[in-house]
C-alpha angles and dihedrals in degrees: 000000000000126000106238122187131194112194104197121195110205126212104034106170097030095106137350089249092056091048092052093046095049094049090048092049088053097047096043104022151018105306112118104159131030125183118223129225105212100192098074129084093242092059093084091057091046092052092048091050095054093085088070092059108054094166092056116099111208126200135185116263097208106217119203099143137048096022146056120284122250092223122066108275090236089068095053105034095156091060100050140060129230090283092053095252131128120251113277093241137006090253088066095054115118129196100327122193113239094216091054092050090050092048093052094047092049091049092050089051091053091049089051091053091050094048098041099031092230144055117279118260090233147341132251134151142241111254087005087278091165087076082079106092096227092049092045090054091053094044091050091051093052092044091052092049091057100025092240128161118242131212114262095228093168141004090257091053089050090055092048092050091050091050089051093049092244122145123242139148126281090238140017124201122196097167096103094087139105114337092002094055091102136133090246091055094046096047091043090051091050094047091049096046113136128217119277128043120321129180121212114197117218141168110207122167148117112277101235127178093264092055094046089051096051108028139051089209102070118111090038087069091064089055092048090051091052093048095047089056095040116130092230092056092047090048091051090056091053096043093049094047093239118169114216112216143150138232091273087076089062090056092048096048 
């Protein structure tokens, strides 16, 4: 069997600096598949730019934490605080209404289709919020409606996706992040890649003022961008016979 690798760059559309960094890490490096956040001002520009990158598979980064909703807060009261914002993190979610979660995800998908001019190649979620059972149920329902693959954010999620007949990867790696986003980690990961389809999560970008103002994970994105375009990482892919692909290949298989 072949060793297939999807290098997914989360957060496309969050800021102009992230957009620029992700597209650069695709053109010059390993990134094959970003996921787009549609509720930020830079998402329109990201969607418009996709036509220039035909080999890039683009998914929807469902965002239900750490941002503003795309629907009016009055329509999703269980998901927002008094200021009309989502909880900062999934751990802070209260009793959320399944129908409201489903409505927001469907609206984000429609925004994606308008911005990108097509369906996403797959679904995943900001802060891995689909590890929450209510959010997972809604994401599965939307994925089934459109026959979309979903990120295997945990072993349990992988089992659920298999039971639902939804496509995903054999493995998912989230270790390339923060202090462990190093050249040694990346090259070691590539050299140890097993057969089948694996997804590596990443967060490349340029740390612009908007990102530094709104996120604790800012300057690290510059380092990730540099590592994902590093000659040693590119050489490891060639030497190990790894095929870089995106989630579109799961739909075609």
